[in-house]
N, C-alpha and C positions, 0 to 999 in steps of 0.2 A: 467533525467526526474524527476520526483516529480507531484504524485496525491493525493488528499485525497480524503475521500468518507465517506459520514455519513449511517446512516439506523434507521429509527424512524417508529415503530410499535406500536401505541396505544395501540393495541388488546393485542400486548402480552407484553408488558410493556417493548418493546427495545430502549433502546437509544443508540446506540455504531459508533465506527469510526472504521477507515484502512485506513493507509496512507501506501503509496508506494513509493518505489524508485530506482533505476537505478544509482549504483556508480561505478565509477573504483578502484581497490586495487591499493596498494602498490606493488605487485609483475605481476600488468600488467591482471590480473582476471577482471570480472565483477560480482559484488554482487547485488541481488537483493532482496531488506530488507521489510520484507510486518509486521508493525507492526499495531494490534489491540486493541481495549478494550471498556468497557463503558465510557460511556461519563459522566463527572461528579463524577466518583468514581475511587478511587485508583483500582489499577490493570492493568492487561494485557499481552503483551505476543507479541514478539517480534523474528519474522522467517527471517534468511540469507540463499541465494538461491546463492553460487560460480558457476559461468560460467565462462568457456576459452575462450569464442569467444562474444565480442558485438552481435551480430549475434543471437547468440544463448541464451544471457541474453535477448534482447529485445522480441522474442520468449518469452520468460517462464515469462514477465512483462506483454504483451498483453493477454496470455491467463489467466493471475492470474488477469487482472485486466476485463476481459471478465466472468468470471467465478463470481467474487464478482458481478459484475453487475447484474446478472440473479443472482442470489441469495436477490437482492433489494437494495443494498446500491446504493446511486447516487451521483457521482461525485462533488464537492462544488470547485467552483474555489477562487484556495488562491495565493493572491498577496501577491510578497517576497521581501523585501528591498533590495534595494540597496547597503547598508551600512551597 
């Protein structure tokens, strides 16, 4: 799973992005990766959370998505290439 969010606040001067992804690891665990940072500027952070089961990882992914939407981030449709 892969979701991209953006947040624009002209009053506060914030232009930020957030990318959430859910991927399997080589050892059978699942990883929820959260990357955030300012749009158009250097810098950013990446957080990785490892979960032993897919259900636990999906629950963490959904709770993170809901929390970020409440903070003002808007999902942006991303078309991924076939090749």
